[in-house]
C-alpha positions in Angstrom: -11.1 1.7 25.0 -13.4 -1.1 24.8 -12.7 -4.3 26.6 -12.9 -7.8 24.6 -16.4 -8.5 26.3 -17.7 -5.3 24.9 -16.1 -6.0 21.7 -17.8 -9.3 21.3 -20.9 -7.6 22.1 -20.8 -4.9 19.7 -19.8 -7.4 16.8 -23.1 -9.5 18.0 -24.9 -6.3 17.9 -23.7 -5.6 14.4 -25.1 -8.8 13.1 -22.5 -11.5 13.8 -23.4 -14.6 15.6 -21.1 -15.5 18.6 -19.7 -18.4 17.0 -18.8 -16.2 13.7 -17.3 -13.7 16.2 -15.2 -16.7 17.8 -14.0 -17.8 14.5 -13.2 -14.4 13.4 -10.9 -13.6 16.4 -9.2 -16.8 15.7 -8.4 -15.8 12.2 -7.8 -12.2 12.8 -6.9 -11.5 16.6 -6.3 -8.1 15.7 -10.0 -7.4 15.3 -9.9 -6.7 19.0 -7.9 -3.5 18.3 -10.6 -2.3 15.6 -12.8 0.5 16.8 -16.5 -0.4 16.4 -17.3 2.6 14.6 -14.6 1.8 11.9 -16.0 -1.7 11.7 -19.5 -0.4 11.1 -18.3 2.2 8.6 -16.6 -0.6 6.7 -19.7 -2.6 6.5 -21.6 0.6 5.2 -18.7 1.3 2.7 -19.7 -2.4 1.4 -23.4 -1.7 1.3 -23.0 1.7 -0.4 -21.1 -0.4 -3.2 -24.2 -2.6 -3.6 -23.9 -5.3 -1.0 -26.7 -6.4 1.2 -26.0 -5.9 4.9 -26.1 -9.7 5.0 -23.7 -10.0 2.1 -21.4 -7.4 3.7 -21.4 -9.8 7.1 -20.8 -13.0 5.2 -17.7 -11.5 3.2 -16.4 -10.0 6.3 -16.8 -13.0 8.6 -15.1 -15.3 5.6 -12.5 -12.6 5.0 -12.2 -10.4 8.4 -9.0 -9.1 6.7 -11.3 -6.6 4.7 -11.4 -4.7 7.8 -7.7 -3.9 7.3 -8.1 -2.5 3.7 -7.9 0.9 3.2 -11.2 3.2 2.5 -10.8 3.0 -1.2 -9.2 -0.2 -1.6 -12.5 -2.0 -2.1 -14.0 0.5 -4.6 -10.9 0.5 -6.6 -10.9 -3.3 -6.5 -14.4 -3.0 -8.0 -13.5 -0.6 -10.7 -10.7 -2.8 -11.8 -12.7 -5.8 -12.0 -15.4 -3.6 -14.0 -12.4 -2.7 -16.3 -11.9 -6.2 -16.9 -15.6 -7.0 -18.1 -17.4 -8.0 -15.1 -20.6 -6.5 -14.2 -21.0 -5.0 -10.6 -23.6 -8.0 -10.0 -21.1 -10.4 -11.3 -18.4 -8.9 -8.8 -20.8 -8.7 -6.0 -21.8 -12.5 -6.6 -18.0 -13.5 -6.9 -16.8 -11.8 -4.0 -19.8 -13.3 -1.8 -18.4 -16.6 -2.9 -14.8 -16.0 -2.7 -14.1 -12.7 -0.5 -10.3 -13.0 -1.0 -10.8 -11.6 -4.5 -11.1 -8.3 -3.2 -7.4 -8.5 -2.0 -6.0 -9.9 -5.4 -3.6 -7.4 -6.9 -4.6 -5.7 -10.3 -1.8 -7.7 -12.1 -3.1 -10.9 -10.9 -6.7 -10.0 -11.5 -5.3 -8.9 -15.1 -3.5 -12.4 -15.5 -6.5 -14.4 -14.8 -8.7 -12.1 -17.3 -6.2 -13.0 -19.9 -6.8 -16.7 -19.4 -10.5 -16.4 -20.3 
């Protein structure tokens, strides 16, 4: 079991600044319960979807709740947005600017799409 100091050290080694780690732990204290390997895997999942490492770090810093999403959740969300007419590049740009879009329900996204 990783101690809190180890967890902070590991998050900094992953690429977050110490200030970002502090802010993330305030918005999602349960991050201390997450396994570092799982955090790294979630970042790799984002990279495999087309995000750069810096983009993946940025959206998970802004919305650390992404670490609670299931393995296929982000992939499914991207596919839903593609079905609504967005390109993968647009989706990446939108989610870097507004990471919470990755947590919106399919119905909510469809409703927004209908209002275009």
